[in-house]
C-alpha positions as a Markdown table, in Angstrom:
| # | Residue | x | y | z |
|---|---|---|---|---|
| 1 | Unk | -4.6 | 37.6 | 32.4 |
| 2 | Unk | -8.3 | 36.8 | 33.9 |
| 3 | Unk | -9.8 | 39.5 | 32.0 |
| 4 | Unk | -7.7 | 38.8 | 28.7 |
| 5 | Unk | -8.7 | 35.1 | 28.8 |
| 6 | Unk | -12.6 | 36.0 | 29.5 |
| 7 | Unk | -12.4 | 38.5 | 26.6 |
| 8 | Unk | -11.2 | 35.6 | 24.3 |
| 9 | Unk | -14.2 | 33.5 | 25.7 |
| 10 | Unk | -16.6 | 36.4 | 24.8 |
| 11 | Unk | -15.2 | 36.7 | 21.3 |
| 12 | Unk | -16.4 | 33.1 | 20.7 |
| 13 | Unk | -13.0 | 31.4 | 20.7 |
| 14 | Unk | -13.7 | 29.1 | 23.7 |
| 15 | Unk | -16.7 | 27.4 | 21.6 |
| 16 | Unk | -14.2 | 26.0 | 19.1 |
| 17 | Unk | -11.6 | 24.7 | 21.3 |
| 18 | Unk | -13.6 | 23.4 | 23.9 |
| 19 | Unk | -12.3 | 20.0 | 23.8 |
| 20 | Unk | -8.8 | 20.5 | 23.3 |
| 21 | Unk | -6.4 | 18.9 | 25.4 |
| 22 | Unk | -2.7 | 20.6 | 25.7 |
| 23 | Unk | 0.6 | 20.1 | 27.4 |
| 24 | Unk | 2.4 | 22.7 | 28.6 |
| 25 | Unk | 5.9 | 22.2 | 29.3 |
| 26 | Unk | 7.4 | 25.3 | 31.4 |
| 27 | Unk | 9.8 | 25.2 | 34.3 |
| 28 | Unk | 8.6 | 28.7 | 35.5 |
| 29 | Unk | 6.0 | 27.6 | 38.0 |
| 30 | Unk | 4.3 | 30.9 | 38.6 |
| 31 | Unk | 3.9 | 31.6 | 34.6 |
| 32 | Unk | 2.7 | 27.6 | 34.2 |
| 33 | Unk | 0.2 | 28.2 | 37.0 |
| 34 | Unk | -1.0 | 31.8 | 35.0 |
| 35 | Unk | -1.3 | 29.5 | 31.7 |
| 36 | Unk | -3.1 | 26.5 | 33.1 |
| 37 | Unk | -5.8 | 28.8 | 34.9 |
| 38 | Unk | -6.2 | 31.0 | 31.8 |
| 39 | Unk | -6.5 | 28.0 | 29.5 |
| 40 | Unk | -9.0 | 26.5 | 31.9 |
| 41 | Unk | -10.9 | 29.8 | 31.6 |
| 42 | Unk | -10.7 | 29.4 | 27.9 |
| 43 | Unk | -12.3 | 25.9 | 28.0 |
| 44 | Unk | -8.9 | 23.8 | 27.2 |
| 45 | Unk | -7.7 | 21.0 | 29.5 |
| 46 | Unk | -4.0 | 21.7 | 30.3 |
| 47 | Unk | -1.6 | 19.3 | 31.7 |
| 48 | Unk | 1.8 | 20.7 | 33.1 |
| 49 | Unk | 5.2 | 19.4 | 33.0 |
| 50 | Unk | 8.2 | 21.4 | 34.9 |
| 51 | Unk | 11.3 | 19.9 | 32.9 |
| 52 | Unk | 12.1 | 18.6 | 29.8 |
| 53 | Unk | 12.4 | 14.7 | 30.9 |
| 54 | Unk | 8.8 | 14.9 | 32.7 |
| 55 | Unk | 7.7 | 16.6 | 29.6 |
| 56 | Unk | 9.0 | 14.3 | 27.1 |
| 57 | Unk | 7.5 | 11.3 | 29.1 |
| 58 | Unk | 3.9 | 12.8 | 29.1 |
| 59 | Unk | 4.2 | 13.6 | 25.4 |
| 60 | Unk | 4.9 | 10.0 | 24.6 |
| 61 | Unk | 2.4 | 8.2 | 26.9 |
| 62 | Unk | -0.6 | 10.6 | 26.2 |
| 63 | Unk | -2.6 | 12.2 | 23.5 |
| 64 | Unk | -2.4 | 15.9 | 23.3 |
| 65 | Unk | -3.9 | 18.4 | 20.5 |
| 66 | Unk | -1.2 | 20.8 | 21.0 |
| 67 | Unk | 2.0 | 21.0 | 23.0 |
| 68 | Unk | 3.3 | 24.3 | 24.3 |
| 69 | Unk | 7.0 | 23.9 | 25.1 |
| 70 | Unk | 9.4 | 26.5 | 26.8 |
| 71 | Unk | 12.7 | 26.4 | 24.7 |
| 72 | Unk | 15.2 | 26.7 | 28.1 |
| 73 | Unk | 14.3 | 23.8 | 30.4 |
| 74 | Unk | 15.9 | 22.0 | 33.0 |
| 75 | Unk | 17.1 | 18.4 | 32.5 |
| 76 | Unk | 16.4 | 18.5 | 28.8 |
| 77 | Unk | 16.0 | 21.5 | 26.7 |
| 78 | Unk | 12.9 | 21.9 | 24.9 |
| 79 | Unk | 14.3 | 21.7 | 21.2 |
| 80 | Unk | 15.6 | 18.4 | 22.4 |
| 81 | Unk | 12.3 | 17.3 | 23.8 |
| 82 | Unk | 10.9 | 18.2 | 20.4 |
| 83 | Unk | 13.2 | 16.4 | 18.3 |
| 84 | Unk | 12.9 | 13.3 | 20.3 |
| 85 | Unk | 9.1 | 13.5 | 20.1 |
| 86 | Unk | 9.4 | 13.4 | 16.2 |
| 87 | Unk | 12.1 | 10.7 | 16.2 |
| 88 | Unk | 9.7 | 8.4 | 17.9 |
| 89 | Unk | 6.7 | 9.3 | 15.6 |
| 90 | Unk | 4.6 | 11.8 | 17.7 |
| 91 | Unk | 3.0 | 14.6 | 15.5 |
| 92 | Unk | 1.5 | 16.5 | 18.0 |
| 93 | Unk | 1.7 | 20.6 | 16.8 |
| 94 | Unk | 4.0 | 22.3 | 18.8 |
| 95 | Unk | 4.4 | 25.8 | 19.7 |
| 96 | Unk | 7.7 | 27.0 | 21.3 |
| 97 | Unk | 8.0 | 29.7 | 23.7 |
| 98 | Unk | 11.3 | 31.5 | 24.3 |
| 99 | Unk | 12.8 | 34.5 | 25.4 |
| 100 | Unk | 15.2 | 34.0 | 22.9 |
| 101 | Unk | 13.0 | 35.8 | 19.8 |
| 102 | Unk | 15.8 | 36.7 | 17.2 |
| 103 | Unk | 15.2 | 35.7 | 13.5 |
| 104 | Unk | 17.8 | 32.9 | 13.7 |
| 105 | Unk | 16.3 | 31.5 | 17.0 |
| 106 | Unk | 12.9 | 31.3 | 15.6 |
| 107 | Unk | 14.3 | 29.7 | 12.4 |
| 108 | Unk | 16.4 | 27.1 | 14.6 |
| 109 | Unk | 13.3 | 26.3 | 16.7 |
| 110 | Unk | 11.0 | 25.5 | 13.6 |
| 111 | Unk | 13.7 | 23.4 | 12.2 |
| 112 | Unk | 13.9 | 21.3 | 15.4 |
| 113 | Unk | 10.4 | 20.4 | 14.6 |
| 114 | Unk | 8.4 | 22.9 | 16.1 |
| 115 | Unk | 5.0 | 24.1 | 14.1 |
| 116 | Unk | 5.0 | 27.7 | 15.9 |
| 117 | Unk | 7.1 | 30.3 | 17.7 |
| 118 | Unk | 6.0 | 32.9 | 20.2 |
| 119 | Unk | 8.9 | 35.1 | 21.7 |
| 120 | Unk | 8.4 | 36.3 | 25.4 |
| 121 | Unk | 6.9 | 38.4 | 26.4 |
| 122 | Unk | 3.8 | 37.4 | 24.8 |
| 123 | Unk | -0.1 | 38.4 | 25.0 |
| 124 | Unk | -2.4 | 35.3 | 26.2 |
| 125 | Unk | -4.7 | 36.4 | 23.5 |
| 126 | Unk | -2.2 | 35.8 | 20.6 |
| 127 | Unk | -0.8 | 32.6 | 22.5 |
| 128 | Unk | -4.7 | 31.4 | 22.7 |
| 129 | Unk | -5.2 | 32.1 | 19.1 |
| 130 | Unk | -2.2 | 30.0 | 17.8 |
| 131 | Unk | -3.1 | 27.1 | 19.8 |
| 132 | Unk | -6.3 | 27.3 | 18.3 |
| 133 | Unk | -4.9 | 27.4 | 14.9 |
| 134 | Unk | -2.5 | 24.5 | 15.7 |
| 135 | Unk | -5.2 | 22.5 | 17.1 |
| 136 | Unk | -6.9 | 22.8 | 13.9 |
| 137 | Unk | -4.0 | 21.6 | 12.1 |
| 138 | Unk | -3.8 | 18.3 | 13.9 |
| 139 | Unk | -3.9 | 15.1 | 11.8 |
| 140 | Unk | -2.8 | 11.7 | 11.5 |
| 141 | Unk | 0.9 | 10.8 | 10.5 |
| 142 | Unk | -0.2 | 9.4 | 7.2 |
| 143 | Unk | -1.9 | 12.7 | 6.5 |
| 144 | Unk | 0.7 | 14.9 | 7.1 |
| 145 | Unk | 3.0 | 12.8 | 5.2 |
| 146 | Unk | 0.9 | 13.4 | 1.9 |
| 147 | Unk | -0.1 | 16.9 | 0.7 |
| 148 | Unk | -2.9 | 17.1 | -2.0 |
| 149 | Unk | -3.8 | 20.2 | -4.0 |
| 150 | Unk | -6.9 | 19.2 | -6.6 |
| 151 | Unk | -5.2 | 16.3 | -8.7 |
| 152 | Unk | -1.4 | 17.2 | -7.6 |
| 153 | Unk | -0.3 | 15.1 | -5.0 |
| 154 | Unk | 3.3 | 14.9 | -3.0 |
| 155 | Unk | 4.2 | 12.0 | -0.9 |
| 156 | Unk | 6.9 | 13.1 | 1.9 |
| 157 | Unk | 7.6 | 9.5 | 2.7 |
| 158 | Unk | 8.2 | 8.0 | -0.6 |
| 159 | Unk | 9.6 | 11.7 | -1.8 |
| 160 | Unk | 7.6 | 11.2 | -5.0 |
| 161 | Unk | 5.4 | 13.8 | -7.0 |
| 162 | Unk | 2.4 | 13.4 | -9.5 |
| 163 | Unk | -0.3 | 15.1 | -11.2 |
| 164 | Unk | -3.2 | 13.2 | -12.4 |
| 165 | Unk | -1.4 | 10.1 | -11.8 |
| 166 | Unk | 1.6 | 11.0 | -14.0 |
| 167 | Unk | 4.9 | 11.2 | -12.1 |
| 168 | Unk | 6.9 | 14.4 | -12.0 |
| 169 | Unk | 10.7 | 14.3 | -12.1 |
| 170 | Unk | 11.8 | 16.8 | -9.6 |
| 171 | Unk | 15.4 | 17.4 | -8.8 |
| 172 | Unk | 15.8 | 17.7 | -4.9 |
| 173 | Unk | 15.4 | 21.6 | -4.6 |
| 174 | Unk | 12.2 | 21.3 | -6.7 |
| 175 | Unk | 10.8 | 18.7 | -4.7 |
| 176 | Unk | 11.8 | 20.9 | -1.6 |
| 177 | Unk | 10.1 | 23.7 | -3.1 |
| 178 | Unk | 6.9 | 22.3 | -3.9 |
| 179 | Unk | 6.5 | 20.7 | -0.5 |
| 180 | Unk | 6.8 | 23.9 | 0.9 |
| 181 | Unk | 4.2 | 25.5 | -1.1 |
| 182 | Unk | 1.8 | 22.6 | -0.8 |
| 183 | Unk | 2.4 | 22.6 | 3.0 |
| 184 | Unk | 0.8 | 26.1 | 2.7 |
| 185 | Unk | -1.5 | 25.7 | 0.2 |
| 186 | Unk | -4.0 | 28.5 | -0.2 |
| 187 | Unk | -1.6 | 30.9 | 1.4 |
| 188 | Unk | 0.8 | 33.6 | 0.0 |
| 189 | Unk | 4.7 | 32.4 | 0.4 |
| 190 | Unk | 7.0 | 35.1 | 0.4 |
| 191 | Unk | 10.8 | 35.4 | -1.0 |
| 192 | Unk | 12.0 | 35.7 | 2.4 |
| 193 | Unk | 10.0 | 32.6 | 3.6 |
| 194 | Unk | 11.3 | 30.1 | 0.4 |
| 195 | Unk | 15.0 | 31.5 | 1.0 |
| 196 | Unk | 14.7 | 30.6 | 4.7 |
| 197 | Unk | 12.9 | 27.2 | 4.5 |
| 198 | Unk | 14.1 | 25.9 | 1.1 |
| 199 | Unk | 17.4 | 27.4 | 0.6 |
| 200 | Unk | 18.2 | 28.1 | 4.2 |
| 201 | Unk | 19.5 | 31.7 | 3.5 |
| 202 | Unk | 18.7 | 34.0 | 6.3 |
| 203 | Unk | 19.2 | 37.0 | 4.0 |
| 204 | Unk | 18.7 | 37.9 | 0.1 |
| 205 | Unk | 21.3 | 37.1 | -2.0 |
| 206 | Unk | 19.6 | 39.3 | -4.7 |
| 207 | Unk | 19.9 | 36.5 | -7.3 |
| 208 | Unk | 17.0 | 35.3 | -9.4 |
| 209 | Unk | 17.4 | 31.7 | -8.2 |
| 210 | Unk | 13.9 | 31.5 | -6.7 |
| 211 | Unk | 12.3 | 32.7 | -10.1 |
| 212 | Unk | 14.5 | 30.4 | -12.1 |
| 213 | Unk | 13.3 | 27.5 | -9.9 |
| 214 | Unk | 9.6 | 28.5 | -9.8 |
| 215 | Unk | 9.8 | 28.6 | -13.7 |
| 216 | Unk | 11.3 | 25.2 | -14.0 |
| 217 | Unk | 8.7 | 23.9 | -11.1 |
| 218 | Unk | 5.8 | 25.4 | -13.0 |
| 219 | Unk | 6.8 | 23.8 | -16.7 |
| 220 | Unk | 6.8 | 20.3 | -14.9 |
| 221 | Unk | 3.5 | 20.5 | -12.9 |
| 222 | Unk | 1.3 | 22.6 | -15.4 |
| 223 | Unk | 0.4 | 21.2 | -18.6 |
| 224 | Unk | -1.8 | 22.1 | -21.6 |
| 225 | Unk | -5.5 | 21.4 | -20.5 |
| 226 | Unk | -5.1 | 21.3 | -16.8 |
| 227 | Unk | -6.0 | 24.4 | -14.6 |
| 228 | Unk | -3.0 | 26.3 | -13.3 |
| 229 | Unk | -2.2 | 25.7 | -9.6 |
| 230 | Unk | 1.2 | 27.6 | -9.1 |
| 231 | Unk | 0.3 | 31.1 | -9.1 |
| 232 | Unk | 2.6 | 34.4 | -8.7 |
| 233 | Unk | 1.0 | 36.8 | -6.7 |
| 234 | Unk | 2.5 | 40.3 | -7.8 |
| 235 | Unk | 4.4 | 42.2 | -5.2 |
| 236 | Unk | 3.8 | 39.4 | -2.6 |
| 237 | Unk | 5.2 | 36.1 | -3.5 |
| 238 | Unk | 3.7 | 32.5 | -4.7 |
| 239 | Unk | 0.7 | 30.4 | -4.2 |
| 240 | Unk | -0.4 | 26.9 | -4.6 |
| 241 | Unk | -4.3 | 27.1 | -5.1 |
| 242 | Unk | -6.8 | 25.0 | -6.5 |
| 243 | Unk | -8.9 | 27.4 | -8.8 |
| 244 | Unk | -8.5 | 31.3 | -9.3 |
């Protein structure tokens, strides 16, 4: 662990995250001490809570850049902690750690409000990289509520979307599809990702449902004279992006 954390520092990762402060909620005291030491060596301030209730209290009372939360905790389980944090308006990015690593387990964790999910056992270098990414993602609740790509805007709070000031009349599924694409703007979104996050399918039903909804959505957001934003990436999936 020590050498791994030092290797991360040599790679330059610590310069990017030196000011970070995170909360680790982990009931395995040996593992928690292991993480605290490695994070400290990487230049990160890490607070520790050993159960769900203590972790929830610290998460509500203090400001953190990222929270690393074990799923199986005494007094209150990790998913319950995350749900309560979200309910009370805490939008701090959360990385879930868990020995439960099946697809359904990961999907459940993400739907509960987690931002990333890392199964155990894991390499600390990967955990550090994921924490770094989540730390860059942190924003105000207002920023999280509105997605913008060029002149396309989606407001999650008012459940509205518009382009160039023109309201878009989207069906509920179309809104969820656009929301997920804009949340991952600039990144390829695969069919599997769309099926899991927009349709709640854990398998491919072998239908053209995605193609049909993408076509309808494209017809509503793309207009003559405006640069196209919704792109099909052949053999990979789809992407919302400003420019070619």
